[in-house]
C-alpha positions in Angstrom: 6.8 0.3 -8.3 8.6 1.0 -11.4 7.4 0.7 -15.0 9.1 0.1 -18.1 7.8 3.2 -20.1 9.4 1.8 -23.1 6.8 -0.6 -23.2 4.2 1.9 -23.4 5.8 3.8 -25.9 3.5 3.2 -28.7 0.4 3.8 -26.5 1.2 7.0 -25.0 3.9 8.3 -27.5 6.7 9.0 -25.3 9.1 11.8 -26.7 12.4 10.3 -27.6 11.5 6.8 -27.2 13.0 6.1 -30.8 16.1 8.6 -30.7 19.5 7.5 -29.4 21.5 9.8 -27.0 24.5 8.9 -25.4 25.0 8.1 -21.8 26.9 6.1 -19.3 28.6 2.8 -20.7 26.8 -0.4 -18.9 29.9 -2.0 -18.1 28.9 -3.1 -14.7 25.9 -5.0 -16.1 27.1 -8.5 -16.4 28.2 -8.3 -12.8 24.9 -7.0 -11.6 23.2 -10.0 -13.6 20.9 -7.5 -15.2 18.5 -9.2 -17.8 14.9 -8.8 -19.1 13.2 -11.7 -19.1 9.5 -12.9 -19.6 6.8 -13.7 -16.9 5.1 -16.8 -17.4 1.7 -16.3 -15.9 -0.9 -18.7 -15.2 1.7 -21.6 -15.0 0.7 -25.0 -13.5 3.5 -24.5 -11.2 2.4 -21.2 -9.3 -1.3 -22.7 -9.5 -0.1 -25.9 -7.3 1.8 -23.3 -5.2 -1.3 -21.4 -4.6 -3.4 -24.4 -3.5 -0.3 -25.4 -0.9 -0.2 -21.7 0.7 -4.0 -21.8 1.0 -3.8 -24.6 3.9 0.0 -24.1 4.9 0.1 -23.1 8.5 3.8 -21.9 7.9 2.7 -19.6 5.0 0.0 -18.2 7.6 2.9 -17.7 10.2 5.2 -15.9 7.6 2.5 -13.5 6.3 2.6 -15.2 3.1 -0.8 -15.2 1.1 -1.8 -15.6 -2.7 -3.3 -12.8 -4.6 -4.4 -12.6 -8.3 -2.6 -10.3 -10.8 -5.3 -9.6 -13.2 -4.8 -7.3 -16.4 -6.4 -6.7 -19.7 -4.4 -7.4 -23.1 -4.6 -4.8 -26.1 -7.1 -7.6 -27.8 -9.5 -6.8 -24.7 -8.7 -10.2 -23.3 -7.8 -10.7 -19.7 -4.9 -12.5 -18.0 -4.8 -13.7 -14.3 -1.7 -14.8 -12.6 -1.1 -15.9 -9.0 1.7 -14.4 -7.3 2.8 -15.0 -3.5 3.0 -11.8 -1.3 4.5 -11.0 2.2 5.3 -8.0 4.2 9.0 -8.6 3.8 11.0 -10.0 1.2 12.9 -12.0 3.6 9.9 -13.7 4.8 8.7 -14.3 1.1 12.1 -15.7 0.1 12.4 -17.9 3.0 8.8 -19.5 2.2 10.0 -19.7 -1.4 12.8 -21.8 -0.3 10.6 -24.5 1.1 8.4 -25.0 -2.1 9.1 -27.9 -4.4 11.9 -27.6 -6.9 11.2 -25.4 -9.7 10.3 -26.7 -13.4 13.6 -26.4 -15.6 14.2 -23.1 -17.5 12.5 -21.0 -14.7 13.1 -19.2 -11.5 11.2 -17.0 -9.0 12.2 -13.4 -8.7 11.0 -10.6 -6.1 9.3 -7.2 -6.6 8.7 -4.6 -4.1 5.5 -2.9 -4.5 4.6 0.8 -3.8 3.0 0.1 -0.5 6.3 -2.0 0.6 4.8 -5.4 0.0 6.9 -7.6 -1.8 5.9 -9.9 -4.4 7.1 -13.1 -6.5 7.5 -13.4 -10.2 7.8 -16.5 -12.0 9.9 -16.1 -14.8 11.7 -17.8 -17.8 15.2 -18.2 -16.7 16.8 -17.8 -20.2 16.9 -14.0 -20.8 15.1 -12.2 -23.7 18.0 -9.6 -23.6 21.0 -10.0 -21.8 23.2 -7.7 -19.6 26.2 -7.8 -22.5 23.0 -6.1 -24.8 22.9 -3.0 -22.6 25.0 -0.4 -24.4 24.4 2.6 -22.1 22.1 4.4 -19.6 21.3 7.7 -18.5 18.8 9.7 -16.2 16.7 12.8 -17.3 14.4 13.5 -14.2 11.8 11.2 -15.5 13.4 7.9 -15.3 16.4 5.8 -16.3 16.8 5.4 -20.0 18.6 2.5 -21.2 20.0 2.1 -25.0 20.7 -1.5 -26.4 23.3 -2.5 -28.6 22.1 -3.6 -32.1 21.9 -7.2 -31.4 20.0 -6.2 -28.0 17.5 -4.1 -29.8 16.8 -7.1 -32.1 16.1 -9.3 -29.5 14.0 -6.6 -27.6 11.5 -6.4 -30.5 11.6 -10.0 -30.8 10.8 -10.3 -27.2 8.2 -7.6 -27.1 6.9 -9.0 -30.1 6.2 -12.4 -28.7 4.7 -11.2 -25.5 2.2 -8.6 -26.4 -0.7 -9.1 -23.8 1.9 -10.4 -21.2 4.7 -9.1 -19.2 8.6 -8.5 -19.4 10.6 -7.8 -16.1 13.7 -6.2 -16.0 15.5 -7.7 -13.3 18.8 -7.1 -11.3 19.9 -10.2 -9.7 16.7 -11.9 -8.2 15.0 -8.5 -7.8 12.6 -7.2 -10.6 12.6 -3.5 -10.8 10.0 -3.4 -13.6 7.5 -5.9 -14.7 5.1 -4.3 -17.5 2.5 -5.4 -19.4 3.9 -5.3 -22.9 1.2 -3.4 -25.4 2.9 -3.4 -28.6 6.1 -4.7 -30.4 9.0 -2.2 -29.4 11.4 -1.3 -31.9 14.4 1.6 -31.7 16.7 -0.1 -29.1 15.7 2.0 -25.9 13.6 2.0 -23.0 12.8 3.7 -19.7 12.1 2.8 -16.5 9.9 5.2 -14.6 9.8 5.9 -10.9 7.7 7.8 -8.5 10.5 9.1 -6.9 13.2 10.5 -9.4 15.7 11.1 -7.0 16.0 7.2 -7.0 16.9 7.1 -10.6 20.7 7.8 -10.1 20.7 4.7 -7.6 19.0 2.4 -9.9 21.3 3.8 -12.8 24.2 2.8 -10.8 22.6 -0.7 -9.5 22.1 -1.9 -13.4 25.9 -0.8 -13.9 25.7 2.1 -16.2 28.1 4.3 -14.5 30.6 6.8 -15.8 
């Protein structure tokens, strides 16, 4: 599972988070449908879905189950969200397609875990930062670094300020490649998505649409 290290900059003091450097222009980000969106945790919709899954033979047959995604907030509070998990994205997406219509302004995206299991994220449809606000991207052997435009930097600062203690997700189409808890507002207009496997960073940069 990848994480957006920029969200952790204030907590761990990552070098260079506030300093810009040039990379490949993100001209393909729009076609890749890249966005940063807020995860709507503890929603009524997912609560009702969890109740359905618990007694649905179709969910059991597909290997779909409910798990609690729990984390601590900076003020020592606790947030517990409900997500669906399944052994494959295909099985999970097929089951999600059978669910009641989503409330307006929301959608479900999918995130692959380090153990290969897939899970859902119930997110706001309107992006906090959209593809047009990605300026450039690069890799440094430790992750994929994305520089935002001036407007993107302002939007990202607003989004991280509003979402402290909650999650933002970086999505490509309907797949989340990072969904960290926001610990502090992030200023400076840059974020870094890190991976346990640095060899995959060039491929991620290409998927995001930041190519030379």
